[in-house]
C-alpha angles and dihedrals in degrees: 000000000000091000092050092051090047092055092046089059088059102245114162101221134061112255121228118245126210094258091056090045091058091048092051101041097096092049088050092051090048091050089240101124117111113244096259093049090047090052091050090047094050093044089055090045091056091054103039121067092185093057092043088057091046091052091052090049090052092048090053092046094050090046092052092048090053090053095050111094117237112252117245115263119264106258094227093050092046091051092048092051093048090051091050093050091048090051091051090055094050114099 
């Protein structure tokens, strides 16, 4: 419905909808959106409180994941991987 109303008002570009916003949020946070997609994303963000909240939640989640130390590798898995790499190097 929002898209239909947007086109009736005569705007030249296709507005972003919430479903697309959710699909693009990680690319946005990574700085990987092309300029036109980033503009659509930010235009939607300025009009949608729900998506603005979702973006902030995702920023906090990503930040907390970056702060969490990586667990040490399982010794059996590490040994199996080292064996496999050694076997690949053998003639």
